[in-house]
MARDRENPA-842299 format. One record per residue: residue number from 0; residue in three letters; x, y, z of N, C-alpha, C in turn. Coordinates in pm, whole numbers, plus 50000, padded with zeros to 5 digits. Example, Ala and Ser with C-alpha at 12.3 -4.5 7.8 and 13.67 -1.06 7.14 Angstrom:
2
[0, 'ALA', [51319, 49431, 50780], [51230, 49550, 50780], [51320, 49670, 50780]]
[1, 'SER', [51285, 49775, 50708], [51367, 49894, 50714], [51290, 50003, 50787]]
***
This chain:
261
[0, 'MET', [38049, 08219, 68633], [38079, 08311, 68523], [38090, 08233, 68392]]
[1, 'ASP', [38026, 08282, 68289], [38036, 08223, 68156], [38157, 08283, 68086]]
[2, 'LEU', [38257, 08203, 68058], [38378, 08251, 67993], [38366, 08258, 67841]]
[3, 'GLN', [38249, 08226, 67788], [38221, 08241, 67644], [38316, 08160, 67557]]
[4, 'LEU', [38349, 08041, 67604], [38442, 07955, 67531], [38372, 07843, 67454]]
[5, 'LYS', [38242, 07837, 67462], [38168, 07729, 67393], [38195, 07736, 67243]]
[6, 'GLY', [38240, 07623, 67189], [38264, 07614, 67045], [38402, 07658, 67001]]
[7, 'LYS', [38479, 07720, 67088], [38614, 07762, 67051], [38704, 07638, 67039]]
[8, 'ARG', [38791, 07638, 66939], [38882, 07526, 66916], [39015, 07553, 66985]]
[9, 'ALA', [39053, 07464, 67074], [39172, 07486, 67156], [39268, 07369, 67146]]
[10, 'LEU', [39394, 07399, 67118], [39500, 07300, 67116], [39591, 07324, 67235]]
[11, 'VAL', [39612, 07219, 67314], [39701, 07228, 67430], [39814, 07127, 67409]]
[12, 'SER', [39933, 07175, 67386], [40046, 07083, 67366], [40090, 07027, 67501]]
[13, 'GLY', [40142, 06905, 67498], [40190, 06843, 67621], [40082, 06834, 67728]]
[14, 'SER', [39967, 06776, 67692], [39850, 06784, 67780], [39801, 06650, 67832]]
[15, 'THR', [39888, 06551, 67840], [39846, 06422, 67894], [39868, 06410, 68044]]
[16, 'ALA', [39928, 06512, 68105], [39952, 06510, 68249], [39979, 06651, 68298]]
[17, 'GLY', [39976, 06667, 68429], [40020, 06791, 68491], [39939, 06913, 68453]]
[18, 'ILE', [40010, 07026, 68436], [39945, 07153, 68406], [39869, 07146, 68275]]
[19, 'GLY', [39928, 07084, 68173], [39862, 07074, 68044], [39731, 07001, 68051]]
[20, 'TYR', [39730, 06890, 68125], [39607, 06814, 68143], [39502, 06898, 68215]]
[21, 'ALA', [39542, 06968, 68320], [39448, 07051, 68395], [39390, 07162, 68307]]
[22, 'ILE', [39471, 07219, 68219], [39422, 07321, 68127], [39321, 07262, 68030]]
[23, 'ALA', [39353, 07145, 67975], [39261, 07079, 67882], [39126, 07051, 67949]]
[24, 'VAL', [39129, 07003, 68073], [39006, 06976, 68147], [38927, 07104, 68168]]
[25, 'ALA', [38994, 07209, 68210], [38926, 07336, 68239], [38862, 07394, 68113]]
[26, 'LEU', [38932, 07387, 68001], [38876, 07438, 67875], [38757, 07353, 67831]]
[27, 'ALA', [38768, 07221, 67846], [38657, 07133, 67809], [38534, 07161, 67895]]
[28, 'LYS', [38554, 07186, 68022], [38441, 07217, 68111], [38368, 07343, 68066]]
[29, 'GLU', [38441, 07434, 68002], [38381, 07558, 67955], [38318, 07543, 67816]]
[30, 'GLY', [38324, 07421, 67761], [38259, 07396, 67633], [38347, 07413, 67511]]
[31, 'ALA', [38477, 07434, 67531], [38568, 07444, 67416], [38589, 07307, 67353]]
[32, 'HIS', [38617, 07307, 67223], [38653, 07185, 67151], [38804, 07167, 67166]]
[33, 'VAL', [38844, 07077, 67251], [38985, 07066, 67291], [39056, 06956, 67214]]
[34, 'ILE', [39180, 06985, 67174], [39270, 06887, 67114], [39384, 06866, 67212]]
[35, 'VAL', [39397, 06743, 67263], [39506, 06712, 67355], [39623, 06652, 67277]]
[36, 'ASN', [39739, 06662, 67336], [39859, 06613, 67269], [39953, 06546, 67368]]
[37, 'GLY', [40011, 06436, 67322], [40116, 06367, 67396], [40202, 06294, 67297]]
[38, 'ARG', [40310, 06238, 67345], [40404, 06172, 67254], [40352, 06038, 67201]]
[39, 'THR', [40272, 05967, 67280], [40227, 05834, 67240], [40076, 05828, 67225]]
[40, 'GLN', [40031, 05740, 67138], [39887, 05724, 67117], [39820, 05671, 67244]]
[41, 'ALA', [39890, 05583, 67314], [39832, 05527, 67436], [39805, 05637, 67539]]
[42, 'ALA', [39899, 05729, 67556], [39882, 05838, 67651], [39769, 05931, 67609]]
[43, 'VAL', [39761, 05958, 67479], [39655, 06045, 67428], [39518, 05980, 67447]]
[44, 'ASP', [39507, 05852, 67413], [39380, 05782, 67429], [39335, 05780, 67575]]
[45, 'LYS', [39429, 05756, 67665], [39398, 05755, 67808], [39348, 05892, 67854]]
[46, 'THR', [39410, 05996, 67803], [39371, 06132, 67840], [39233, 06167, 67788]]
[47, 'ILE', [39205, 06129, 67665], [39073, 06154, 67607], [38964, 06090, 67691]]
[48, 'GLU', [38986, 05967, 67731], [38887, 05896, 67812], [38875, 05958, 67951]]
[49, 'SER', [38986, 05998, 68008], [38983, 06059, 68141], [38905, 06190, 68139]]
[50, 'ILE', [38928, 06272, 68037], [38857, 06400, 68028], [38708, 06376, 68002]]
[51, 'ARG', [38676, 06275, 67923], [38535, 06244, 67898], [38466, 06206, 68028]]
[52, 'GLN', [38533, 06124, 68109], [38473, 06082, 68236], [38464, 06198, 68335]]
[53, 'THR', [38563, 06288, 68330], [38567, 06400, 68425], [38469, 06510, 68390]]
[54, 'THR', [38455, 06538, 68260], [38377, 06654, 68218], [38250, 06620, 68142]]
[55, 'GLY', [38241, 06496, 68092], [38128, 06462, 68006], [38145, 06512, 67864]]
[56, 'GLN', [38260, 06573, 67835], [38286, 06628, 67703], [38377, 06534, 67622]]
[57, 'THR', [38353, 06530, 67494], [38439, 06454, 67403], [38548, 06545, 67349]]
[58, 'VAL', [38672, 06507, 67367], [38783, 06585, 67314], [38855, 06503, 67208]]
[59, 'GLN', [38934, 06572, 67128], [39012, 06507, 67024], [39157, 06500, 67068]]
[60, 'GLY', [39236, 06428, 66991], [39375, 06412, 67031], [39468, 06400, 66912]]
[61, 'TYR', [39595, 06428, 66941], [39699, 06410, 66840], [39825, 06360, 66910]]
[62, 'ALA', [39871, 06243, 66868], [39990, 06183, 66927], [40111, 06215, 66840]]
[63, 'GLY', [40217, 06263, 66904], [40339, 06291, 66830], [40429, 06387, 66905]]
[64, 'ASP', [40556, 06384, 66870], [40657, 06467, 66932], [40662, 06602, 66860]]
[65, 'LEU', [40605, 06704, 66922], [40593, 06834, 66856], [40722, 06913, 66854]]
[66, 'THR', [40831, 06854, 66902], [40961, 06917, 66881], [41011, 06892, 66740]]
[67, 'GLN', [40945, 06800, 66669], [40984, 06767, 66532], [40897, 06845, 66432]]
[68, 'ALA', [40959, 06916, 66340], [40885, 06998, 66244], [40788, 06915, 66161]]
[69, 'SER', [40828, 06794, 66124], [40741, 06710, 66042], [40615, 06670, 66118]]
[70, 'VAL', [40626, 06649, 66248], [40510, 06614, 66330], [40418, 06735, 66343]]
[71, 'ALA', [40476, 06853, 66363], [40395, 06974, 66372], [40322, 07000, 66240]]
[72, 'ASN', [40389, 06975, 66128], [40324, 06992, 65998], [40207, 06896, 65981]]
[73, 'ALA', [40224, 06773, 66027], [40116, 06674, 66020], [39999, 06714, 66110]]
[74, 'LEU', [40030, 06772, 66225], [39925, 06821, 66314], [39845, 06931, 66245]]
[75, 'LEU', [39912, 07022, 66178], [39843, 07129, 66107], [39752, 07073, 65998]]
[76, 'ALA', [39798, 06969, 65930], [39715, 06907, 65827], [39591, 06841, 65887]]
[77, 'ALA', [39607, 06782, 66006], [39494, 06715, 66071], [39397, 06815, 66132]]
[78, 'TYR', [39450, 06924, 66187], [39368, 07028, 66251], [39415, 07163, 66198]]
[79, 'PRO', [39363, 07206, 66083], [39419, 07323, 66014], [39391, 07457, 66080]]
[80, 'GLN', [39300, 07462, 66175], [39271, 07591, 66238], [39233, 07571, 66384]]
[81, 'VAL', [39291, 07653, 66470], [39250, 07657, 66610], [39231, 07802, 66650]]
[82, 'ASP', [39144, 07824, 66746], [39121, 07958, 66799], [39214, 07989, 66915]]
[83, 'ILE', [39248, 07885, 66990], [39328, 07900, 67111], [39445, 07802, 67105]]
[84, 'LEU', [39565, 07855, 67118], [39685, 07772, 67121], [39753, 07790, 67255]]
[85, 'VAL', [39763, 07681, 67330], [39833, 07683, 67459], [39962, 07603, 67444]]
[86, 'ASN', [40073, 07674, 67442], [40204, 07610, 67429], [40253, 07569, 67568]]
[87, 'ASN', [40218, 07447, 67606], [40252, 07397, 67738], [40366, 07297, 67736]]
[88, 'LEU', [40395, 07239, 67621], [40498, 07137, 67613], [40630, 07188, 67671]]
[89, 'GLY', [40687, 07112, 67762], [40812, 07156, 67821], [40878, 07049, 67905]]
[90, 'ILE', [41007, 07067, 67929], [41085, 06976, 68012], [41168, 07057, 68110]]
[91, 'PHE', [41208, 06995, 68222], [41302, 07057, 68313], [41374, 06950, 68391]]
[92, 'GLU', [41489, 06986, 68444], [41565, 06895, 68529], [41668, 06975, 68606]]
[93, 'PRO', [41692, 06939, 68730], [41800, 07006, 68805], [41936, 06952, 68761]]
[94, 'LYS', [42028, 07042, 68732], [42162, 06999, 68693], [42259, 07115, 68714]]
[95, 'ALA', [42372, 07087, 68772], [42473, 07190, 68795], [42520, 07247, 68661]]
[96, 'PHE', [42545, 07379, 68659], [42581, 07446, 68534], [42699, 07380, 68465]]
[97, 'GLU', [42802, 07343, 68542], [42922, 07284, 68483], [42894, 07149, 68418]]
[98, 'GLU', [42782, 07089, 68452], [42749, 06955, 68399], [42649, 06959, 68284]]
[99, 'ILE', [42610, 07079, 68240], [42513, 07090, 68131], [42589, 07098, 67998]]
[100, 'PRO', [42585, 06993, 67916], [42657, 06995, 67789], [42582, 07076, 67683]]
[101, 'ASP', [42648, 07103, 67573], [42586, 07180, 67465], [42455, 07118, 67419]]
[102, 'GLU', [42454, 06985, 67409], [42333, 06921, 67356], [42212, 06939, 67448]]
[103, 'ASP', [42235, 06955, 67577], [42124, 06982, 67668], [42067, 07122, 67647]]
[104, 'TRP', [42155, 07218, 67626], [42107, 07354, 67597], [42022, 07354, 67470]]
[105, 'THR', [42067, 07282, 67369], [41991, 07276, 67243], [41860, 07201, 67261]]
[106, 'ARG', [41864, 07091, 67335], [41742, 07012, 67357], [41637, 07093, 67434]]
[107, 'PHE', [41679, 07162, 67537], [41584, 07242, 67614], [41524, 07354, 67529]]
[108, 'PHE', [41606, 07417, 67445], [41554, 07523, 67359], [41455, 07466, 67257]]
[109, 'ASP', [41488, 07353, 67198], [41400, 07292, 67098], [41264, 07256, 67157]]
[110, 'VAL', [41265, 07197, 67277], [41140, 07153, 67339], [41062, 07270, 67395]]
[111, 'ASN', [41125, 07353, 67475], [41053, 07455, 67551], [41022, 07580, 67472]]
[112, 'VAL', [41104, 07612, 67373], [41085, 07737, 67300], [41041, 07713, 67156]]
[113, 'LEU', [41123, 07641, 67081], [41099, 07630, 66938], [40970, 07556, 66906]]
[114, 'SER', [40930, 07458, 66987], [40804, 07388, 66960], [40687, 07486, 66963]]
[115, 'GLY', [40685, 07577, 67058], [40578, 07675, 67067], [40586, 07781, 66959]]
[116, 'VAL', [40706, 07823, 66926], [40726, 07919, 66817], [40670, 07862, 66688]]
[117, 'ARG', [40702, 07736, 66663], [40659, 07671, 66539], [40507, 07662, 66531]]
[118, 'LEU', [40442, 07621, 66640], [40296, 07610, 66639], [40230, 07746, 66624]]
[119, 'ALA', [40284, 07847, 66691], [40228, 07982, 66677], [40239, 08030, 66534]]
[120, 'ARG', [40352, 08004, 66471], [40372, 08045, 66332], [40272, 07975, 66241]]
[121, 'GLN', [40248, 07847, 66267], [40157, 07770, 66182], [40013, 07817, 66194]]
[122, 'TYR', [39970, 07852, 66314], [39828, 07883, 66335], [39795, 08031, 66330]]
[123, 'LEU', [39896, 08115, 66321], [39872, 08258, 66324], [39792, 08308, 66203]]
[124, 'ALA', [39818, 08252, 66087], [39748, 08297, 65966], [39597, 08279, 65980]]
[125, 'GLY', [39554, 08164, 66033], [39412, 08140, 66052], [39352, 08235, 66154]]
[126, 'MET', [39426, 08264, 66260], [39377, 08360, 66359], [39363, 08499, 66300]]
[127, 'LYS', [39460, 08537, 66217], [39452, 08667, 66152], [39332, 08676, 66059]]
[128, 'GLN', [39307, 08568, 65986], [39192, 08567, 65895], [39061, 08582, 65973]]
[129, 'ALA', [39053, 08517, 66087], [38933, 08526, 66170], [38930, 08653, 66254]]
[130, 'ASN', [39043, 08722, 66261], [39061, 08839, 66347], [39028, 08807, 66493]]
[131, 'TRP', [39062, 08687, 66533], [39044, 08646, 66673], [39135, 08528, 66702]]
[132, 'GLY', [39196, 08532, 66817], [39279, 08419, 66857], [39345, 08444, 66990]]
[133, 'ARG', [39390, 08333, 67049], [39463, 08340, 67175], [39587, 08251, 67162]]
[134, 'VAL', [39703, 08309, 67188], [39827, 08233, 67194], [39883, 08251, 67334]]
[135, 'ILE', [39904, 08139, 67403], [39948, 08143, 67542], [40070, 08053, 67558]]
[136, 'PHE', [40177, 08110, 67609], [40298, 08033, 67639], [40302, 08006, 67789]]
[137, 'ILE', [40314, 07879, 67827], [40329, 07846, 67969], [40477, 07857, 68002]]
[138, 'SER', [40513, 07971, 68057], [40650, 07998, 68097], [40668, 07958, 68243]]
[139, 'SER', [40734, 08039, 68322], [40760, 08004, 68462], [40818, 08124, 68535]]
[140, 'GLU', [40802, 08127, 68666], [40871, 08229, 68745], [41022, 08213, 68730]]
[141, 'SER', [41065, 08094, 68689], [41207, 08070, 68667], [41262, 08149, 68549]]
[142, 'GLY', [41173, 08203, 68466], [41216, 08289, 68357], [41250, 08430, 68403]]
[143, 'VAL', [41209, 08463, 68525], [41239, 08594, 68584], [41349, 08581, 68689]]
[144, 'GLN', [41332, 08481, 68774], [41434, 08452, 68876], [41501, 08321, 68839]]
[145, 'ILE', [41609, 08329, 68762], [41672, 08211, 68706], [41724, 08122, 68819]]
[146, 'PRO', [41680, 07996, 68824], [41725, 07908, 68933], [41866, 07857, 68910]]
[147, 'ALA', [41948, 07866, 69014], [42087, 07823, 69002], [42098, 07674, 68971]]
[148, 'GLU', [41996, 07597, 69012], [42004, 07452, 68995], [41958, 07406, 68856]]
[149, 'MET', [41906, 07498, 68773], [41868, 07461, 68635], [41864, 07586, 68548]]
[150, 'ILE', [41983, 07639, 68524], [41997, 07763, 68447], [41948, 07745, 68304]]
[151, 'HIS', [41972, 07627, 68247], [41928, 07604, 68108], [41776, 07610, 68097]]
[152, 'TYR', [41705, 07562, 68196], [41559, 07571, 68199], [41514, 07716, 68210]]
[153, 'GLY', [41575, 07790, 68304], [41538, 07930, 68321], [41559, 08010, 68194]]
[154, 'MET', [41667, 07981, 68122], [41694, 08050, 67996], [41578, 08033, 67899]]
[155, 'THR', [41526, 07911, 67888], [41417, 07888, 67792], [41288, 07957, 67836]]
[156, 'LYS', [41267, 07967, 67966], [41146, 08033, 68015], [41152, 08184, 67993]]
[157, 'SER', [41272, 08242, 68004], [41291, 08383, 67969], [41263, 08405, 67820]]
[158, 'ALA', [41310, 08310, 67740], [41289, 08321, 67595], [41140, 08317, 67561]]
[159, 'GLN', [41064, 08233, 67629], [40920, 08227, 67602], [40853, 08360, 67632]]
[160, 'ILE', [40891, 08423, 67742], [40834, 08553, 67777], [40865, 08655, 67667]]
[161, 'ALA', [40988, 08652, 67616], [41027, 08744, 67511], [40951, 08719, 67382]]
[162, 'VAL', [40937, 08592, 67345], [40863, 08558, 67223], [40718, 08603, 67234]]
[163, 'ALA', [40656, 08576, 67348], [40515, 08614, 67366], [40496, 08765, 67354]]
[164, 'ARG', [40584, 08840, 67417], [40572, 08986, 67408], [40594, 09035, 67266]]
[165, 'GLY', [40696, 08982, 67199], [40722, 09023, 67062], [40608, 08989, 66969]]
[166, 'LEU', [40550, 08871, 66985], [40438, 08832, 66900], [40315, 08918, 66928]]
[167, 'ALA', [40294, 08953, 67055], [40183, 09043, 67087], [40201, 09177, 67016]]
[168, 'GLU', [40324, 09227, 67011], [40351, 09351, 66938], [40321, 09334, 66789]]
[169, 'ALA', [40355, 09216, 66736], [40337, 09192, 66593], [40191, 09187, 66551]]
[170, 'VAL', [40101, 09150, 66645], [39958, 09142, 66611], [39878, 09255, 66675]]
[171, 'ALA', [39946, 09363, 66711], [39879, 09478, 66773], [39767, 09529, 66684]]
[172, 'GLY', [39655, 09563, 66747], [39541, 09617, 66673], [39448, 09513, 66616]]
[173, 'THR', [39476, 09386, 66642], [39389, 09278, 66595], [39309, 09221, 66712]]
[174, 'GLY', [39228, 09121, 66684], [39154, 09052, 66789], [39232, 08936, 66848]]
[175, 'ILE', [39361, 08930, 66820], [39447, 08823, 66872], [39523, 08876, 66994]]
[176, 'THR', [39524, 08799, 67099], [39607, 08832, 67214], [39714, 08726, 67234]]
[177, 'VAL', [39827, 08769, 67285], [39939, 08677, 67312], [39992, 08709, 67452]]
[178, 'ASN', [39998, 08609, 67536], [40046, 08627, 67672], [40132, 08509, 67715]]
[179, 'SER', [40212, 08531, 67815], [40281, 08419, 67882], [40226, 08410, 68024]]
[180, 'VAL', [40218, 08287, 68073], [40173, 08261, 68209], [40290, 08202, 68287]]
[181, 'LEU', [40314, 08254, 68405], [40432, 08217, 68483], [40390, 08143, 68611]]
[182, 'PRO', [40374, 08011, 68603], [40349, 07937, 68726], [40472, 07939, 68816]]
[183, 'GLY', [40446, 07928, 68945], [40555, 07901, 69039], [40570, 07752, 69053]]
[184, 'PRO', [40641, 07707, 69153], [40654, 07562, 69176], [40516, 07499, 69189]]
[185, 'THR', [40491, 07399, 69106], [40358, 07339, 69095], [40368, 07188, 69111]]
[186, 'LYS', [40273, 07131, 69181], [40276, 06988, 69209], [40222, 06910, 69090]]
[187, 'SER', [40305, 06899, 68989], [40270, 06824, 68869], [40357, 06699, 68863]]
[188, 'ARG', [40334, 06618, 68760], [40410, 06494, 68747], [40560, 06519, 68740]]
[189, 'GLY', [40599, 06624, 68669], [40740, 06656, 68657], [40804, 06694, 68789]]
[190, 'VAL', [40725, 06759, 68875], [40778, 06798, 69006], [40809, 06676, 69091]]
[191, 'GLU', [40730, 06571, 69076], [40757, 06448, 69150], [40895, 06393, 69114]]
[192, 'ASP', [40929, 06398, 68985], [41063, 06356, 68943], [41169, 06450, 68999]]
[193, 'PHE', [41137, 06580, 68998], [41226, 06682, 69052], [41254, 06656, 69200]]
[194, 'VAL', [41148, 06625, 69273], [41161, 06596, 69416], [41247, 06473, 69438]]
[195, 'ASP', [41222, 06371, 69357], [41302, 06248, 69369], [41450, 06276, 69351]]
[196, 'ALA', [41480, 06371, 69260], [41620, 06402, 69230], [41687, 06481, 69342]]
[197, 'LEU', [41610, 06561, 69415], [41668, 06650, 69513], [41639, 06614, 69659]]
[198, 'ALA', [41540, 06526, 69680], [41491, 06506, 69817], [41581, 06418, 69902]]
[199, 'ALA', [41665, 06338, 69842], [41758, 06251, 69917], [41686, 06167, 70020]]
[200, 'GLY', [41575, 06106, 69977], [41503, 06013, 70065], [41400, 06076, 70156]]
[201, 'LYS', [41387, 06208, 70156], [41287, 06273, 70240], [41146, 06248, 70186]]
[202, 'SER', [41047, 06257, 70273], [40908, 06252, 70229], [40876, 06379, 70151]]
[203, 'PHE', [40769, 06374, 70070], [40731, 06492, 69993], [40703, 06610, 70087]]
[204, 'GLU', [40634, 06584, 70197], [40597, 06690, 70291], [40722, 06755, 70351]]
[205, 'ALA', [40818, 06672, 70389], [40942, 06725, 70447], [41020, 06803, 70343]]
[206, 'PHE', [41026, 06750, 70221], [41095, 06821, 70114], [41028, 06953, 70084]]
[207, 'GLU', [40894, 06954, 70079], [40819, 07076, 70048], [40852, 07186, 70149]]
[208, 'GLN', [40851, 07152, 70276], [40881, 07252, 70379], [41024, 07304, 70364]]
[209, 'GLU', [41118, 07215, 70342], [41257, 07257, 70327], [41278, 07338, 70199]]
[210, 'PHE', [41209, 07297, 70093], [41222, 07366, 69964], [41179, 07511, 69977]]
[211, 'PHE', [41066, 07535, 70044], [41015, 07672, 70055], [41085, 07752, 70165]]
[212, 'ASP', [41152, 07682, 70254], [41234, 07752, 70353], [41365, 07799, 70293]]
[213, 'LYS', [41425, 07715, 70205], [41562, 07741, 70161], [41575, 07774, 70012]]
[214, 'VAL', [41496, 07708, 69926], [41515, 07724, 69782], [41424, 07831, 69724]]
[215, 'ARG', [41299, 07838, 69769], [41206, 07941, 69724], [41148, 08013, 69847]]
[216, 'PRO', [41234, 08077, 69925], [41187, 08139, 70050], [41094, 08258, 70029]]
[217, 'THR', [41092, 08315, 69908], [41004, 08430, 69884], [40859, 08390, 69856]]
[218, 'SER', [40833, 08261, 69845], [40694, 08216, 69823], [40605, 08267, 69935]]
[219, 'LEU', [40489, 08318, 69897], [40394, 08366, 69997], [40293, 08260, 70037]]
[220, 'ILE', [40276, 08159, 69953], [40181, 08052, 69988], [40251, 07935, 70057]]
[221, 'LYS', [40384, 07930, 70046], [40466, 07830, 70117], [40426, 07686, 70085]]
[222, 'ARG', [40390, 07663, 69961], [40353, 07529, 69918], [40359, 07524, 69766]]
[223, 'PHE', [40358, 07402, 69712], [40344, 07387, 69568], [40200, 07419, 69528]]
[224, 'ALA', [40184, 07494, 69421], [40050, 07518, 69366], [39999, 07390, 69302]]
[225, 'THR', [39870, 07385, 69277], [39812, 07272, 69206], [39802, 07306, 69057]]
[226, 'PRO', [39804, 07206, 68970], [39784, 07234, 68828], [39653, 07306, 68800]]
[227, 'GLU', [39551, 07276, 68879], [39420, 07338, 68859], [39424, 07489, 68886]]
[228, 'GLU', [39507, 07531, 68982], [39520, 07674, 69010], [39582, 07747, 68891]]
[229, 'VAL', [39677, 07684, 68826], [39737, 07744, 68706], [39636, 07743, 68592]]
[230, 'ALA', [39564, 07633, 68577], [39467, 07620, 68468], [39358, 07725, 68476]]
[231, 'ALA', [39320, 07765, 68596], [39216, 07867, 68610], [39259, 07998, 68546]]
[232, 'MET', [39383, 08038, 68567], [39435, 08159, 68503], [39438, 08144, 68352]]
[233, 'VAL', [39488, 08032, 68305], [39500, 08010, 68160], [39363, 08011, 68093]]
[234, 'THR', [39265, 07950, 68155], [39132, 07943, 68096], [39071, 08082, 68083]]
[235, 'TYR', [39090, 08165, 68183], [39040, 08302, 68173], [39110, 08378, 68061]]
[236, 'ILE', [39244, 08367, 68053], [39320, 08439, 67951], [39282, 08392, 67811]]
[237, 'ALA', [39240, 08266, 67801], [39198, 08212, 67671], [39061, 08263, 67629]]
[238, 'SER', [38988, 08322, 67718], [38849, 08357, 67692], [38833, 08493, 67626]]
[239, 'PRO', [38719, 08518, 67562], [38691, 08650, 67508], [38686, 08759, 67615]]
[240, 'LEU', [38661, 08721, 67741], [38655, 08820, 67848], [38790, 08886, 67873]]
[241, 'ALA', [38898, 08821, 67831], [39033, 08874, 67855], [39086, 08953, 67736]]
[242, 'SER', [38999, 09013, 67660], [39039, 09077, 67534], [39131, 09196, 67553]]
[243, 'ALA', [39136, 09255, 67672], [39223, 09371, 67696], [39356, 09331, 67761]]
[244, 'THR', [39379, 09201, 67775], [39504, 09154, 67834], [39590, 09090, 67726]]
[245, 'THR', [39697, 09156, 67689], [39787, 09103, 67587], [39927, 09159, 67608]]
[246, 'GLY', [40025, 09082, 67566], [40164, 09123, 67585], [40209, 09115, 67728]]
[247, 'ALA', [40134, 09042, 67811], [40161, 09038, 67954], [40229, 08908, 67995]]
[248, 'ALA', [40307, 08917, 68103], [40361, 08799, 68169], [40284, 08786, 68300]]
[249, 'LEU', [40191, 08692, 68302], [40093, 08681, 68411], [40138, 08576, 68512]]
[250, 'ARG', [40150, 08617, 68634], [40209, 08532, 68737], [40105, 08450, 68813]]
[251, 'VAL', [40130, 08319, 68822], [40055, 08230, 68911], [40163, 08162, 68995]]
[252, 'ASP', [40243, 08243, 69060], [40369, 08197, 69119], [40365, 08187, 69270]]
[253, 'GLY', [40249, 08210, 69329], [40242, 08203, 69474], [40321, 08313, 69542]]
[254, 'GLY', [40351, 08419, 69468], [40427, 08530, 69525], [40576, 08509, 69530]]
[255, 'VAL', [40627, 08409, 69457], [40772, 08380, 69458], [40852, 08499, 69407]]
[256, 'ILE', [40803, 08562, 69299], [40872, 08678, 69245], [40846, 08796, 69339]]
[257, 'LYS', [40953, 08846, 69399], [40937, 08948, 69503], [40931, 09086, 69440]]
[258, 'SER', [40820, 09111, 69374], [40797, 09240, 69308], [40649, 09262, 69294]]
[259, 'ALA', [40608, 09385, 69305], [40465, 09417, 69286], [40430, 09433, 69140]]
[260, 'PHE', [40531, 09433, 69053], [40506, 09456, 68910], [40553, 09336, 68829]]
***
């Protein structure tokens, strides 16, 4: 299927590893002009080369911490217009509620929510002028079913869903769509750290089985999804073919959310 993405300019925040990297690769394979982002130049350069080897496509990059307004402003100056914005930048960690200090709540909101809000605000004017655009927030099933082991993370994922829906309402009647994508537990780089924190010396396979038996028992696939499985949904939603899908919270959660709606 031709997703009609050739020549579209796409920015994927937090795209040097995991889901973000998989999204950047998938968009590049479809012929989009991709801008990857990471905190360090070394990570960005490595990603550019990896995508070139994987896809044969040349992508661009921007190194910097997009939780900082000054860095986001510099990014806008370097790349003043994009057609597709994928707000993937995010952090998570398991921590008991009583042990989450105020500064952690603020840090999680700044990284997971405000960074995407800021980029959407910066690029929306250009999308309106072109009467076409895609804004996608990578949220999580944790935004619907708040996990007891990381309530602060779940809060930010709920906020992303709310922002995406509100922004979709704000651009109603235009060629711009805004959606959130809700991955379930996914085998990305961050999950490896998550496993290390919770596995207590178990192998990944043993932890995976126990995790889906006890922590996410509603999963229908009974395994961690791959970043590529999430990227496939995002790539379609970014395409012109998805023009009738907006204001939606789209699940790639392996059936974790126990609802048909």
